[in-house]
C-alpha positions as CSV (number, residue, x, y, z in Angstrom):
1,M,150.9,74.4,128.6
2,A,150.1,78.0,129.1
3,E,151.5,80.8,127.0
4,A,154.2,83.0,128.6
5,P,152.7,84.7,131.6
6,C,151.9,88.4,131.6
7,D,152.7,90.6,134.6
8,L,149.0,91.3,135.3
9,L,145.9,89.6,134.2
10,V,142.8,91.7,134.7
11,V,139.5,89.8,134.4
12,G,136.8,92.4,133.6
13,A,136.6,95.5,131.4
14,G,134.5,97.8,133.6
15,A,135.8,100.9,135.4
16,A,137.8,98.9,138.0
17,G,139.4,96.6,135.4
18,L,140.3,99.4,132.9
19,T,141.7,101.6,135.7
20,A,143.8,98.7,137.0
21,A,145.1,97.9,133.5
22,L,146.1,101.5,132.8
23,A,147.7,102.0,136.2
24,A,149.9,98.9,135.7
25,A,150.8,99.7,132.2
26,E,152.0,103.2,133.2
27,R,154.6,101.4,135.3
28,G,155.8,99.3,132.4
29,A,153.9,96.1,133.2
30,S,152.6,93.8,130.5
31,V,148.8,93.5,131.0
32,L,146.1,91.3,129.5
33,V,142.5,92.3,130.0
34,L,140.0,89.5,129.7
35,T,136.3,90.1,129.3
36,K,133.4,87.7,129.3
37,G,131.5,89.7,126.7
38,H,132.6,92.5,124.4
39,A,134.3,95.6,125.7
40,P,133.3,98.0,126.9
41,D,129.9,96.4,127.9
42,S,129.9,96.1,131.7
43,S,127.9,97.2,134.7
44,S,130.1,100.3,134.8
45,M,129.1,101.2,131.3
46,H,125.4,101.2,132.3
47,A,126.0,103.3,135.4
48,Q,124.0,106.5,135.1
49,G,124.0,108.9,138.0
50,G,127.7,109.7,138.3
51,I,130.8,109.6,140.5
52,A,130.6,110.9,144.1
53,G,133.6,112.9,145.2
54,A,134.2,115.9,147.4
55,V,135.2,118.3,144.6
56,G,132.8,121.1,145.4
57,D,133.8,124.3,147.3
58,D,131.4,123.5,150.1
59,D,132.4,119.9,150.5
60,T,135.1,117.9,152.2
61,A,136.3,114.3,152.3
62,A,135.2,114.2,156.0
63,L,131.6,115.2,155.1
64,H,131.6,112.5,152.3
65,A,132.8,110.0,154.9
66,V,130.0,110.9,157.3
67,D,127.3,110.4,154.6
68,T,128.9,107.1,153.5
69,E,128.9,105.7,157.0
70,R,125.4,106.9,157.8
71,A,124.1,105.1,154.7
72,G,126.1,102.0,155.6
73,R,124.2,101.5,158.9
74,E,127.1,101.2,161.4
75,L,128.8,98.6,159.2
76,C,131.2,100.6,157.0
77,R,134.9,99.7,157.5
78,P,136.3,103.1,158.6
79,S,139.7,102.6,157.0
80,A,138.2,101.8,153.7
81,V,135.9,104.8,153.9
82,K,138.9,107.0,154.6
83,V,140.7,105.7,151.6
84,L,137.7,106.1,149.3
85,T,136.7,109.6,150.3
86,E,140.3,111.1,150.7
87,E,141.6,109.6,147.4
88,G,138.4,110.1,145.5
89,P,138.7,113.8,144.5
90,A,142.1,113.1,142.9
91,R,140.6,110.3,140.8
92,V,137.7,112.5,139.7
93,R,140.1,115.3,138.7
94,E,142.2,112.8,136.7
95,L,139.1,112.0,134.7
96,I,138.5,115.7,134.1
97,T,142.1,116.1,132.9
98,L,141.7,113.1,130.6
99,G,138.7,114.7,129.0
100,V,135.5,113.2,130.5
101,P,132.9,115.9,129.7
102,F,131.3,116.3,133.2
103,D,128.3,118.5,133.5
104,P,129.0,122.0,134.9
105,E,126.8,121.5,137.9
106,L,127.2,118.7,140.5
107,N,124.2,116.5,141.2
108,L,122.5,115.8,144.5
109,E,121.5,112.2,145.2
110,G,119.9,110.3,148.1
111,G,121.9,110.2,151.3
112,H,124.2,113.0,150.3
113,S,124.4,116.2,152.4
114,R,126.0,118.1,149.5
115,R,125.9,118.2,145.8
116,R,128.9,116.1,145.1
117,V,128.0,113.8,142.2
118,S,129.9,114.5,138.9
119,S,127.8,113.3,135.9
120,V,127.7,113.4,132.1
121,E,124.5,114.5,130.5
122,G,122.8,113.8,133.8
123,A,122.7,110.0,133.2
124,A,125.4,108.9,130.8
125,T,128.4,108.9,133.2
126,G,129.3,105.2,133.1
127,W,129.3,105.2,129.3
128,A,131.4,108.3,129.1
129,V,134.0,107.1,131.6
130,T,134.3,103.5,130.4
131,S,134.4,104.6,126.7
132,L,137.3,107.0,127.5
133,L,139.2,104.5,129.6
134,G,138.6,101.8,127.0
135,R,140.0,104.0,124.2
136,R,143.1,104.6,126.3
137,V,143.5,100.9,127.0
138,A,143.2,100.2,123.3
139,R,146.1,102.5,122.4
140,T,148.3,101.9,125.4
141,P,151.4,99.8,124.6
142,G,151.7,96.8,126.9
143,I,148.0,96.2,127.2
144,A,146.2,93.5,125.2
145,T,142.5,92.7,125.4
146,R,140.8,89.4,124.8
147,E,137.0,89.5,124.4
148,A,134.3,86.8,124.7
149,T,136.5,84.7,126.9
150,N,135.0,83.3,130.1
151,A,137.2,82.8,133.2
152,L,135.8,79.4,134.3
153,A,138.1,78.9,137.3
154,L,141.3,80.1,138.9
155,W,144.5,78.2,138.0
156,M,145.8,77.1,141.4
157,D,149.0,75.4,142.3
158,G,150.4,75.0,145.8
159,G,147.8,77.4,147.2
160,R,148.9,80.2,144.8
161,C,146.9,81.7,141.9
162,L,148.8,81.3,138.6
163,G,146.1,82.8,136.4
164,V,142.7,81.5,135.1
165,L,141.3,78.6,133.2
166,T,139.3,79.4,130.1
167,P,137.5,77.3,127.5
168,D,140.5,78.0,125.2
169,G,143.1,77.0,127.7
170,P,144.9,78.4,130.7
171,I,146.1,82.0,130.9
172,A,149.1,82.6,133.2
173,A,150.0,85.8,135.1
174,R,152.3,86.9,137.8
175,A,149.2,88.4,139.5
176,T,145.5,88.3,138.7
177,I,142.8,90.9,139.5
178,L,139.2,89.9,139.5
179,A,137.2,92.9,138.4
180,M,134.2,90.9,137.0
181,G,131.3,92.9,138.5
182,G,128.7,91.6,140.8
183,A,125.8,89.1,141.0
184,A,122.7,91.3,140.5
185,A,121.6,89.5,137.3
186,L,120.8,86.4,139.4
187,W,117.6,88.3,140.3
188,A,114.8,88.3,137.8
189,R,114.4,92.1,138.1
190,S,117.9,93.6,137.6
191,T,119.6,96.6,136.1
192,N,122.7,94.5,135.3
193,P,123.8,92.9,132.0
194,E,122.7,89.2,131.9
195,G,126.2,87.9,132.5
196,Q,126.6,89.5,135.9
197,I,125.8,86.4,138.0
198,G,128.6,86.4,140.5
199,D,131.3,84.5,138.6
200,A,134.1,86.2,140.6
201,I,132.5,85.1,143.9
202,A,132.0,81.5,142.5
203,I,135.5,81.0,141.2
204,A,137.3,82.7,144.1
205,F,135.4,80.8,146.7
206,A,135.9,77.5,144.9
207,A,139.6,78.1,144.9
208,G,139.7,78.8,148.7
209,A,139.2,82.6,149.0
210,A,137.0,84.1,151.7
211,V,133.7,85.8,150.7
212,A,131.7,88.3,152.8
213,D,128.6,90.4,153.1
214,L,126.7,88.4,150.4
215,E,123.3,89.1,152.2
216,F,123.6,92.7,151.1
217,M,122.1,93.2,147.6
218,Q,121.2,96.8,146.9
219,F,117.9,97.2,145.0
220,H,117.6,100.4,143.0
221,P,114.1,101.9,143.6
222,T,113.4,103.5,140.2
223,V,113.8,101.1,137.3
224,L,111.4,101.4,134.4
225,A,108.7,98.7,134.9
226,G,109.2,95.7,132.6
227,S,112.8,96.6,131.7
228,R,116.3,97.0,133.1
229,L,116.4,100.7,132.3
230,L,117.5,102.5,135.5
231,L,116.0,106.0,136.1
232,T,118.9,107.7,137.8
233,E,118.6,109.0,141.4
234,A,119.7,112.4,140.0
235,L,116.1,112.8,138.7
236,R,114.8,112.7,142.2
237,G,117.6,115.0,143.3
238,D,116.2,117.5,140.8
239,G,112.7,117.2,142.1
240,A,111.1,114.2,140.5
241,T,108.5,112.6,142.8
242,L,107.2,109.1,143.5
243,L,103.4,108.7,143.4
244,D,101.1,105.8,144.4
245,D,98.1,104.7,142.4
246,K,96.1,107.6,143.9
247,G,98.7,110.1,142.5
248,E,100.0,110.9,146.0
249,R,103.5,111.1,147.3
250,F,104.3,108.5,150.0
251,V,108.0,108.6,150.7
252,D,111.0,111.0,150.9
253,E,112.5,110.5,147.4
254,L,116.0,111.2,148.7
255,A,116.0,108.8,151.6
256,P,118.5,106.0,151.4
257,R,117.7,103.5,148.6
258,D,116.7,100.7,150.9
259,E,114.0,102.8,152.6
260,V,112.6,104.0,149.3
261,A,112.6,100.5,147.8
262,R,110.7,99.0,150.7
263,A,108.2,101.8,150.7
264,M,107.6,101.1,147.0
265,V,107.1,97.3,147.5
266,R,104.6,98.0,150.2
267,K,102.6,100.3,147.8
268,G,102.7,97.8,144.9
269,R,102.2,100.0,141.9
270,V,104.3,103.2,141.8
271,W,105.1,106.0,139.3
272,L,107.9,108.5,138.9
273,D,106.7,111.9,138.0
274,L,109.2,113.8,135.8
275,R,106.8,116.4,134.4
276,H,108.0,119.3,136.6
277,I,111.8,118.9,136.4
278,D,114.3,120.1,133.7
279,R,114.2,117.0,131.5
280,G,116.7,118.7,129.2
281,R,119.5,117.9,131.6
282,F,119.0,114.2,130.8
283,P,118.6,114.0,127.1
284,G,119.8,110.4,126.5
285,L,117.6,109.0,129.3
286,M,114.5,110.9,128.2
287,A,115.0,109.5,124.7
288,E,115.2,105.9,126.1
289,I,112.0,106.4,128.1
290,E,110.3,107.6,124.9
291,M,111.6,104.7,123.0
292,A,110.0,102.4,125.6
293,G,106.6,104.0,124.8
294,F,106.2,106.6,127.5
295,D,106.1,110.4,127.4
296,P,107.8,111.8,130.5
297,A,106.5,115.3,129.6
298,T,102.9,114.3,130.0
299,Q,102.6,111.2,132.2
300,P,104.2,109.7,135.3
301,I,106.4,106.7,134.4
302,P,105.8,103.2,136.0
303,V,108.8,102.1,138.1
304,S,109.7,99.3,140.5
305,P,112.8,98.2,142.4
306,A,115.4,95.9,140.8
307,A,118.6,94.3,142.0
308,H,121.4,96.7,141.2
309,Y,124.6,96.4,143.2
310,T,126.3,93.6,145.0
311,I,127.8,95.0,148.2
312,G,129.5,91.8,149.3
313,G,132.1,89.8,147.4
314,V,135.6,88.4,147.6
315,V,137.3,89.6,150.8
316,T,140.2,92.0,150.3
317,D,142.4,94.3,152.2
318,L,142.7,98.0,151.3
319,V,144.9,97.2,148.2
320,G,142.7,94.5,146.8
321,R,144.7,91.6,148.1
322,T,142.7,88.4,148.8
323,D,143.9,85.6,151.1
324,I,145.1,83.6,148.0
325,P,148.7,84.7,147.0
326,G,148.7,86.2,143.6
327,L,145.0,87.0,143.6
328,F,143.4,90.4,143.9
329,A,139.9,91.8,143.5
330,A,138.5,95.2,142.9
331,G,135.2,97.0,142.2
332,E,132.0,95.2,142.7
333,S,133.7,91.8,142.9
334,A,135.4,92.8,146.1
335,A,134.3,93.1,149.7
336,T,136.4,95.8,151.3
337,G,133.7,96.8,153.8
338,V,133.5,100.3,152.4
339,H,129.8,100.3,151.7
340,G,128.7,98.7,155.0
341,A,125.1,97.5,154.7
342,N,123.9,100.0,152.1
343,R,126.0,101.7,149.4
344,L,125.7,105.5,149.2
345,A,124.6,106.5,145.8
346,S,127.4,107.0,143.2
347,N,130.1,105.6,145.5
348,S,130.4,102.6,143.2
349,L,132.2,104.2,140.2
350,L,134.4,106.0,142.7
351,E,135.2,102.6,144.4
352,C,136.3,101.3,141.0
353,L,138.7,104.2,140.3
354,V,140.2,104.2,143.8
355,F,140.5,100.5,144.6
356,G,141.2,99.5,141.0
357,R,144.3,101.6,140.9
358,R,145.4,100.4,144.4
359,A,145.0,96.8,143.4
360,A,147.1,97.2,140.3
361,L,149.9,98.9,142.1
362,A,149.9,96.2,144.8
363,A,149.7,93.4,142.3
364,L,152.9,94.6,140.6
365,D,154.8,93.7,143.8
366,E,153.9,90.1,143.5
367,P,156.8,87.7,142.9
368,A,156.9,85.7,139.7
369,A,155.3,82.3,139.9
370,P,157.2,79.5,138.2
371,L,155.1,77.6,135.7
372,R,157.3,74.6,135.7
373,S,158.6,72.3,138.4
374,E,162.2,71.1,138.6
375,T,161.5,68.3,136.1
376,Q,158.5,69.2,134.0
377,P,156.0,72.0,133.1
378,L,153.0,72.5,135.4
379,E,149.9,71.2,133.8
380,P,146.7,73.0,134.6
381,P,143.6,71.1,135.4
382,A,140.6,70.9,133.1
383,P,138.3,73.8,133.6
384,P,134.8,73.3,134.9
385,P,131.7,74.1,132.8
386,A,130.5,77.7,132.6
387,R,127.9,78.8,135.1
388,T,124.5,79.9,133.7
389,A,121.4,81.4,135.3
390,S,118.1,80.1,134.0
391,Q,115.0,82.1,134.1
392,E,113.7,79.7,136.7
393,L,116.7,80.3,138.9
394,R,116.5,84.1,138.5
395,A,112.8,84.0,139.4
396,Q,113.5,81.9,142.5
397,V,116.2,84.3,143.7
398,W,113.9,87.3,143.2
399,R,111.1,85.5,145.0
400,E,113.1,84.1,147.9
401,A,115.8,86.7,148.4
402,G,114.1,89.9,147.2
403,V,113.6,93.3,148.8
404,M,111.8,91.9,151.8
405,R,112.8,88.4,153.0
406,D,111.1,85.5,154.7
407,P,113.4,83.0,156.5
408,A,111.4,80.1,155.1
409,D,112.0,81.3,151.6
410,L,115.7,81.7,152.3
411,A,115.9,78.2,153.7
412,S,114.5,76.9,150.4
413,L,117.1,79.0,148.4
414,V,120.0,77.5,150.4
415,R,119.3,74.2,148.6
416,S,119.8,75.8,145.2
417,P,122.4,74.0,143.1
418,D,123.8,77.3,142.1
419,A,126.7,78.1,144.4
420,V,126.2,81.9,144.5
421,A,122.4,81.7,145.0
422,S,122.9,79.3,147.9
423,L,125.6,81.5,149.5
424,V,123.4,84.5,149.3
425,A,120.7,82.6,151.2
426,R,123.1,81.2,153.8
427,F,124.4,84.7,154.6
428,A,120.8,86.2,154.7
429,L,119.7,83.5,157.1
430,A,122.7,84.1,159.4
431,R,121.9,87.8,159.7
432,S,118.6,87.5,161.6
433,E,118.0,91.2,161.8
434,S,117.2,94.0,159.3
435,R,120.0,96.3,158.4
436,G,120.5,98.5,155.3
437,V,119.5,96.7,152.2
438,H,118.9,93.4,154.0
439,Y,115.4,93.2,155.4
440,R,113.9,90.3,157.3
441,I,110.1,90.3,157.8
442,D,110.6,88.3,161.0
443,A,113.2,90.6,162.5
444,T,112.5,94.1,161.3
445,A,114.9,96.1,163.5
446,A,118.7,96.3,163.6
447,D,120.4,94.3,166.4
448,P,123.7,95.6,167.8
449,A,124.8,92.0,168.1
450,F,125.2,91.9,164.3
451,E,127.4,95.0,163.9
452,G,130.0,93.1,162.0
453,H,130.7,91.4,158.7
454,F,129.8,87.8,158.0
455,V,132.7,86.0,156.4
456,L,132.8,82.5,155.0
457,R,136.0,80.6,154.2
458,P,135.7,77.2,152.4
459,G,135.3,74.3,154.8
460,R,134.4,76.6,157.7
461,E,131.3,78.1,159.3
462,L,130.1,81.6,158.8
463,T,131.9,84.0,161.2
464,L,131.0,87.5,162.3
465,E,134.1,89.7,162.0
466,H,134.8,93.3,163.0
467,W,136.8,95.3,160.5
468,T,138.6,98.5,161.4
């Protein structure tokens, strides 16, 4: 039998999960934060560039929305973009009030028409934000944290989510928020921690939740070759250039990420030249580059694209609610439609702050779920084994669902025994066009017939939906 239920179970300790936990606790809720690894390690912690938000004197939420929708290639959900861009500045200012030491100057990143990215030491934003939020969680009454605990499945009864199943037993909650990050570590070349293999997608879909937009994996163009060290887009915003093996520029460095990544793949070997920018604005990142054996002051740095951000996920409304009662999702685990077919740089941490808070407030309105019937306690089922991603699987996903995709390769990946890898391929086969981060070598142009979101519900066929 499960222990007494908490008001809110938050699965994940990145920016979305920590934000949700704090928002709920501020309203008197009892909260348990569950993390697969050790807090505060998460994709959010490794986020470098910053947080986009219209906080500059020359900027507005409307301008931010235009840039977001342009990057999203006619696929952004307008209502979600409105929420993100209008509520975003308040969330950024809250972090300033809490003491996040943002740099005095806003950064410019690809796809933005204004300098609107708030950063810490140029490239330490995720660490600064999650560290601060994590410290607040640790000292907030009503919030408990359980580390190194894997959510193996949702605990379902009568179509309602009662919590999660773990190797150590069930955990019950009035409401559950999945804030587990994305699936980018399923690709051999990735910026994500190794555990980010789409567990939220897997357990939610297995329990009956809808998933959407899984064909859209964003590849970050500039990742140090042979590592998962991301070289923030803010470097290119400050004038760093991409060079081919002849030492010549070949692309607009501040074009949307999908365009830059494809141009790099076509070139093969590519270098990022940092010699002519103010490297002192990025002290931590420069130190990491030097530790890897390169001198950014004297030589261009070898870079290549890597899987970075999962645009799709578990389908939610604008307050994180899924189609399973008692279950919510936020951050990279969720598919709100806010990013369309290509996430605008530095909208991801903003998404965590805005929608993590919204999900927590909505979750507190959930009715209590009884953990016993009229005659006896409800007994949870045995949990399934933990998912793993072998090197062979990761190599296959990179080869068959990479930056540029061949339908024959995707058809092979559909047969993968890994549920999430197979889902990615099914979605990518269905979208027989090229749009945003999804590029098909057999259909290189966008097709107006696909201006919608592919959604899959268990036991049904993929459906193209139009979200307003």
